GUVEXMAR-112364 format. One record per residue (C-alpha): residue in three letters; residue number from 1; z, y, x. Coordinates in steps of 0.25 Angstrom, whole numbers, plus 5000, padded with zeros to 4 digits. Each point is the difference from the previous one (the first is absolute). Layout:
BEGIN
+------+------+------+------+------+
| resn | resi |   pz |   py |   px |
+------+------+------+------+------+
|  Ala |  NUM |    Z |    Y |    X |
...
+------+------+------+------+------+
END
This chain:
BEGIN
+------+------+------+------+------+
| resn | resi |   pz |   py |   px |
+------+------+------+------+------+
|  Met |    1 | 5123 | 5029 | 5054 |
|  Thr |    2 | 5005 | 5006 | 4987 |
|  Lys |    3 | 4997 | 4993 | 4987 |
|  His |    4 | 4990 | 5011 | 4996 |
|  Ser |    5 | 4992 | 5000 | 5013 |
|  Phe |    6 | 4999 | 4985 | 4999 |
|  Leu |    7 | 4995 | 5000 | 4986 |
|  Ser |    8 | 4991 | 5011 | 5004 |
|  Ser |    9 | 4994 | 4992 | 5012 |
|  Val |   10 | 4998 | 4988 | 4991 |
|  Leu |   11 | 4993 | 5009 | 4990 |
|  Asp |   12 | 4991 | 5006 | 5011 |
|  Ala |   13 | 4997 | 4986 | 5004 |
|  Ile |   14 | 4996 | 4995 | 4986 |
|  Leu |   15 | 4991 | 5013 | 4998 |
|  Gly |   16 | 4994 | 4999 | 5013 |
|  Arg |   17 | 5005 | 5013 | 5005 |
|  Arg |   18 | 5003 | 5001 | 5015 |
|  Leu |   19 | 5013 | 5007 | 5004 |
|  Pro |   20 | 4998 | 5014 | 5005 |
|  Asn |   21 | 5003 | 5003 | 5015 |
|  Ala |   22 | 5001 | 5013 | 5007 |
|  Asp |   23 | 4985 | 5003 | 5002 |
|  Ser |   24 | 4994 | 4994 | 4987 |
|  Thr |   25 | 5000 | 5000 | 4985 |
|  Pro |   26 | 5003 | 4988 | 4991 |
|  Gln |   27 | 4987 | 4992 | 4997 |
|  Arg |   28 | 4997 | 4991 | 4989 |
|  Arg |   29 | 4993 | 4987 | 5003 |
|  Leu |   30 | 4987 | 4998 | 4994 |
|  Tyr |   31 | 4995 | 4986 | 4994 |
|  Ala |   32 | 4986 | 4994 | 4998 |
|  Glu |   33 | 4998 | 4989 | 4990 |
|  Val |   34 | 4991 | 4993 | 5010 |
|  Asp |   35 | 5002 | 4999 | 5015 |
|  Glu |   36 | 4988 | 5004 | 5010 |
|  Asp |   37 | 5001 | 4987 | 5006 |
|  Val |   38 | 4995 | 4992 | 4989 |
|  Pro |   39 | 4988 | 4992 | 5006 |
|  Ala |   40 | 4986 | 5006 | 4995 |
|  Asp |   41 | 4995 | 4986 | 4996 |
|  Ala |   42 | 5012 | 4996 | 4992 |
|  Pro |   43 | 5000 | 5002 | 4985 |
|  Phe |   44 | 5007 | 5014 | 4997 |
|  Pro |   45 | 5014 | 4997 | 4995 |
|  Tyr |   46 | 4998 | 5009 | 4987 |
|  Val |   47 | 4990 | 5000 | 4988 |
|  Trp |   48 | 4998 | 5010 | 4989 |
|  Val |   49 | 5004 | 4995 | 4986 |
|  Asp |   50 | 4992 | 5007 | 4989 |
|  Asp |   51 | 5006 | 5003 | 4986 |
|  Asp |   52 | 4993 | 4988 | 4994 |
|  Gly |   53 | 5007 | 4991 | 5010 |
|  Ser |   54 | 4988 | 4997 | 5009 |
|  Ala |   55 | 5001 | 5003 | 5015 |
|  Arg |   56 | 4991 | 5004 | 5011 |
|  Glu |   57 | 5000 | 5001 | 5015 |
|  Leu |   58 | 5003 | 5014 | 5006 |
|  Asn |   59 | 4989 | 5009 | 5005 |
|  Ala |   60 | 5002 | 5007 | 5014 |
|  Asp |   61 | 5006 | 5013 | 4995 |
|  Glu |   62 | 5011 | 4992 | 4992 |
|  Arg |   63 | 5003 | 4991 | 5012 |
|  Lys |   64 | 5002 | 5013 | 5008 |
|  Tyr |   65 | 5009 | 5006 | 4989 |
|  Leu |   66 | 5009 | 4988 | 5001 |
|  Arg |   67 | 5001 | 5001 | 5015 |
|  Thr |   68 | 5004 | 5015 | 4999 |
|  Pro |   69 | 5014 | 5002 | 5003 |
|  Phe |   70 | 5008 | 5007 | 4989 |
|  Asp |   71 | 5014 | 5005 | 4998 |
|  Pro |   72 | 5007 | 4990 | 4990 |
|  Arg |   73 | 5003 | 5011 | 4991 |
|  Asp |   74 | 4985 | 5006 | 5000 |
|  Gly |   75 | 4994 | 5001 | 4987 |
|  Ala |   76 | 4986 | 4998 | 5006 |
|  Arg |   77 | 5004 | 4986 | 5006 |
|  Pro |   78 | 4992 | 4988 | 4994 |
|  Tyr |   79 | 5005 | 4994 | 4987 |
|  Val |   80 | 5002 | 4985 | 5004 |
|  Lys |   81 | 5004 | 4991 | 4988 |
|  Ser |   82 | 5012 | 4992 | 5002 |
|  Asn |   83 | 4993 | 4988 | 4993 |
|  Tyr |   84 | 4987 | 4997 | 4992 |
|  Arg |   85 | 5005 | 5004 | 4986 |
|  Ala |   86 | 5007 | 5013 | 5005 |
|  Arg |   87 | 4995 | 5012 | 4993 |
|  Thr |   88 | 5000 | 5015 | 5004 |
|  Pro |   89 | 5009 | 5010 | 4993 |
|  Asp |   90 | 4989 | 5003 | 4991 |
|  Gly |   91 | 4998 | 4985 | 4996 |
|  Arg |   92 | 4988 | 4997 | 5008 |
|  Leu |   93 | 4998 | 4987 | 5007 |
|  Arg |   94 | 4992 | 5006 | 5012 |
|  Gly |   95 | 5005 | 5001 | 5014 |
|  Tyr |   96 | 5000 | 4994 | 5014 |
|  Leu |   97 | 5006 | 4986 | 5001 |
|  Arg |   98 | 5003 | 4991 | 5011 |
|  Arg |   99 | 4990 | 4989 | 5001 |
|  Asn |  100 | 5010 | 4989 | 5000 |
|  Gln |  101 | 5005 | 5005 | 4986 |
|  Leu |  102 | 4987 | 4999 | 4993 |
|  Pro |  103 | 5000 | 4988 | 4990 |
|  Trp |  104 | 4991 | 4988 | 5005 |
|  Arg |  105 | 4991 | 5002 | 4988 |
|  Val |  106 | 4996 | 5014 | 5003 |
|  Arg |  107 | 4990 | 5001 | 5011 |
|  Pro |  108 | 4997 | 5013 | 5006 |
|  Arg |  109 | 4986 | 5005 | 5000 |
|  Ser |  110 | 4994 | 5008 | 5011 |
|  Ala |  111 | 5002 | 5015 | 5002 |
+------+------+------+------+------+
END
């Protein structure tokens, strides 16, 4: 294996691309924020944070959106905050946040 083909295969693995074979074209792996196997009776692993810092539970459509597989480079994929204080590019506080990153003093209200 040449250095170029090794680096190419590593890059393909990182980006989720499958190596092409004779009868297929390269495919990209799609990722969902939430797996389908999350039990229905368990708390959903994400909440929505509003611009004022309050949080709320997600409605059914938002839960479905987070379960939808997206290409990692797709601009329509959900914006998930890296932490509670993270802001969007336009300076807003809003966004999806993992429930376990929500400060203890912030209690999510119902959807």
